[in-house]
C-alpha positions in Angstrom: 104.6 -184.2 -9.6 102.4 -183.5 -6.5 104.7 -180.7 -5.0 104.7 -178.9 -8.4 101.0 -179.0 -8.8 100.5 -177.8 -5.2 103.0 -175.0 -5.9 101.1 -174.1 -9.1 97.8 -174.0 -7.2 99.3 -171.9 -4.5 100.6 -169.4 -7.0 97.2 -169.3 -8.8 95.5 -168.8 -5.4 97.9 -165.9 -4.6 97.3 -164.3 -8.0 93.5 -164.6 -7.5 93.7 -163.1 -4.1 95.9 -160.2 -5.2 93.5 -159.5 -8.1 90.4 -159.6 -5.9 92.1 -157.3 -3.4 93.1 -154.9 -6.1 89.6 -154.9 -7.5 88.1 -154.3 -4.2 90.5 -151.3 -3.7 89.6 -149.9 -7.0 85.8 -150.2 -6.3 86.3 -148.5 -3.0 88.1 -145.6 -4.6 85.4 -145.3 -7.2 82.8 -145.4 -4.4 84.5 -142.6 -2.5 84.7 -140.5 -5.7 81.0 -141.0 -6.3 80.1 -140.2 -2.7 82.1 -137.0 -2.9 80.3 -136.1 -6.1 77.0 -136.9 -4.6 77.7 -134.7 -1.5 78.6 -131.8 -3.8 75.3 -132.2 -5.6 73.4 -132.3 -2.3 75.2 -129.2 -1.1 74.1 -127.4 -4.3 70.5 -128.7 -3.9 70.5 -127.4 -0.3 71.9 -124.1 -1.3 69.3 -123.7 -4.0 66.6 -124.7 -1.6 67.8 -122.2 1.0 67.9 -119.4 -1.6 64.3 -120.3 -2.8 63.0 -120.3 0.7 64.8 -117.1 1.6 63.4 -115.4 -1.5 60.0 -116.7 -0.6 60.4 -115.3 2.9 61.3 -111.8 1.5 58.1 -111.9 -0.7 56.1 -112.7 2.4 57.7 -109.9 4.4 56.7 -107.4 1.7 53.0 -108.5 1.9 53.1 -107.9 5.7 53.2 -111.3 7.3 50.5 -112.4 9.8 51.3 -114.4 12.9 51.0 -117.8 11.1 53.3 -116.8 8.3 55.8 -115.5 10.9 55.7 -118.9 12.7 56.2 -120.7 9.5 59.1 -118.6 8.5 60.6 -119.1 12.0 60.2 -122.9 11.6 61.8 -122.8 8.1 64.7 -120.7 9.5 65.2 -123.3 12.4 65.2 -126.2 9.9 67.7 -124.5 7.6 69.9 -123.8 10.7 69.8 -127.5 11.5 70.7 -128.4 8.0 73.7 -126.0 8.0 74.9 -127.4 11.3 75.0 -130.9 10.0 
């Protein structure tokens, strides 16, 4: 009787471990999918931000930027360059 109950416990443990492993794999796949979607959303946000800053820079150029505005625009361009490189 004892060997049969040990066998049953071993089979139950194996089934539990296989289920836990499969569940973890499915969660990792879902997490990867969500991370990819999040990255796409972030890229869209960065693109929209870049367009907004660029359009603002064009408006400043039409008004004739002073030294401070030119420095701000240069700083923004540098930050956007860093964002694009990452």
